[in-house]
C-alpha positions in Angstrom: 225.6 95.5 140.7 225.5 92.5 143.0 224.3 89.2 141.5 223.1 86.6 143.9 221.5 83.3 143.0 222.4 81.6 146.3 218.7 81.2 147.3 217.9 79.3 144.1 221.0 77.1 144.5 220.2 76.5 148.2 216.6 75.5 147.3 217.8 73.1 144.6 220.4 71.6 146.9 217.9 71.2 149.7 215.5 69.4 147.3 218.3 67.1 146.1 219.3 66.3 149.7 215.7 65.7 150.8 215.1 63.5 147.8 218.3 61.5 148.5 217.1 61.0 152.1 213.7 59.7 150.9 215.4 57.4 148.4 217.7 56.0 151.1 214.9 55.5 153.6 212.7 53.7 150.9 215.7 51.6 149.9 216.3 50.6 153.5 212.6 49.8 153.9 212.6 47.6 150.8 215.8 45.8 151.8 214.4 45.1 155.3 211.3 43.3 153.9 211.8 39.6 154.5 210.2 36.9 152.4 207.4 35.3 154.4 207.1 31.6 154.6 203.8 30.0 153.9 201.7 29.4 157.0 202.2 25.6 156.8 206.0 25.9 156.9 206.2 28.6 159.5 207.3 27.2 162.8 208.0 30.5 164.5 205.0 31.1 166.8 206.9 33.8 168.7 205.6 37.2 167.4 208.5 39.0 169.1 210.8 37.9 166.2 208.6 39.7 163.7 209.2 43.3 162.8 207.5 45.8 165.1 206.1 47.7 162.1 205.6 45.9 158.9 206.8 47.7 155.8 204.4 48.1 152.9 206.3 47.4 149.7 204.0 49.5 147.5 204.4 52.5 149.7 208.2 52.1 149.7 208.3 51.8 145.9 206.2 55.0 145.6 208.5 56.8 148.0 211.5 55.6 146.0 210.0 57.2 142.8 209.0 60.4 144.7 212.6 60.7 146.0 213.9 60.1 142.5 211.7 62.9 141.0 212.6 65.2 143.9 216.3 64.8 143.2 215.7 65.4 139.5 213.6 68.5 140.2 216.3 69.9 142.5 219.0 69.2 139.9 216.9 71.2 137.3 216.5 74.1 139.8 220.3 74.1 140.2 220.9 74.0 136.5 218.4 76.7 135.8 219.9 79.0 138.5 223.4 78.3 137.0 222.2 79.2 133.5 220.5 82.3 134.8 223.6 83.4 136.6 225.7 82.7 133.6 223.4 84.8 131.4 223.5 87.7 133.9 227.3 87.5 134.0 227.5 87.5 130.2 225.2 90.5 130.0 227.2 92.3 132.7 230.6 91.6 131.1 
């Protein structure tokens, strides 16, 4: 009897990695947001110094939470696959 849980482990690991990438991207987006000066104090009239694409803080925070939950879900998949494999080994032994 051959026991294989590699697909479940791979799915869980893939989910953890994707979630980590999402968290990293959201964290970079949040860190890149600069505090804007009020219009009266802003002396920079050159728009080339501004970011090419403004980052929406709300979207970045939502992506951060999605990434966190994706990592947690992937970890649960890995834990469940490990428990199932352990149970199968206990039954087989």
